[in-house]
Every structure is written in structure tokens, then in C-alpha cells.
C-alpha positions in Angstrom: -52.7 -26.0 -171.4 -51.6 -29.2 -169.6 -51.3 -31.0 -173.0 -48.9 -28.3 -174.3 -46.9 -28.3 -171.2 -46.6 -32.1 -171.4 -45.4 -31.9 -175.0 -42.7 -29.4 -174.0 -41.6 -31.5 -170.9 -41.6 -34.7 -173.0 -39.5 -33.1 -175.7 -37.0 -31.9 -173.2 -36.8 -35.3 -171.5 -36.1 -36.9 -174.9 -33.2 -34.6 -175.4 -31.9 -35.3 -171.8 -32.1 -39.1 -172.2 -30.3 -38.9 -175.5 -27.5 -36.5 -174.5 -26.7 -37.0 -170.8 -25.3 -40.5 -171.1 -22.9 -39.1 -173.7 -22.0 -36.2 -171.4 -23.3 -33.7 -174.0 -24.8 -30.3 -173.2 -28.6 -30.1 -173.0 -28.5 -26.6 -174.5 -25.7 -26.4 -177.1 -25.4 -27.4 -179.9 -29.0 -27.5 -181.1 -30.8 -30.5 -182.6 -29.5 -31.8 -185.9 -30.6 -34.3 -188.4 -28.8 -37.6 -187.9 -28.3 -38.1 -191.7 -27.3 -34.7 -193.2 -26.2 -33.0 -189.9 -28.2 -29.9 -190.8 -29.4 -27.9 -187.7 -33.1 -28.3 -187.0 -34.7 -24.8 -187.2 -36.6 -23.6 -184.1 -39.9 -23.7 -186.0 -39.2 -27.3 -187.1 -38.5 -28.2 -183.5 -42.0 -27.6 -182.1 -43.2 -30.8 -180.3 -45.6 -32.9 -182.2 -46.8 -30.0 -184.5 -43.6 -30.0 -186.6 -43.4 -33.8 -186.5 -46.9 -34.0 -188.1 -46.3 -31.0 -190.5 -43.1 -32.5 -191.8 -44.4 -36.0 -191.7 -41.6 -37.1 -189.4 -38.9 -36.1 -191.9 -36.0 -33.7 -192.1 -36.9 -30.6 -194.0 -33.4 -30.5 -195.7 -32.7 -34.1 -196.8 -36.1 -35.9 -196.3 -34.6 -38.5 -194.0 -37.1 -40.1 -191.5 -36.8 -39.2 -187.9 -37.1 -42.2 -185.5 -40.7 -42.8 -184.2 -39.3 -42.8 -180.7 -39.0 -39.0 -181.0 -42.7 -38.6 -181.5 -43.6 -41.3 -178.9 -41.6 -39.4 -176.2 -43.5 -36.2 -177.1 -46.9 -37.8 -176.6 
């Protein structure tokens, strides 16, 4: 249970670190691929599980997500 909670908190902190310096909302808009700008679906945004399932790539265009995303979640 602690591991799952840690993944959720780590994922949220990753979003906060990326968005707060840019004065962007933590809630809206949802996560997007940096290449194709397609919204990341909720089931593709599950910490670590989705990263491993999709092999660290965007479902739509196949672009690689930065490794820093997965390292924050661990």
C-alpha cells in the first residue's frame, strides 16, 4: 500500500515541479505528449504501470517520454 501511495505522490510532485515554475494549473489541462500534443488518457497516466506497459512511449505518436518521468515515480 505504501508503494502505491508513493507512486501517486511522486507522480503528483513531478507535475507540480514541471508546472508551478511556469505558473500553470496543477489540475487543468491534463497531461499531454510533448511531441504530438495529444492528451494522455487517464488509463495511460497510471504511475509506473502505464510507463512500463507503453515502454515509455506515447500511445498516439510513439515518441519517447523522458526518463525523468519514471525516475520521479519510483
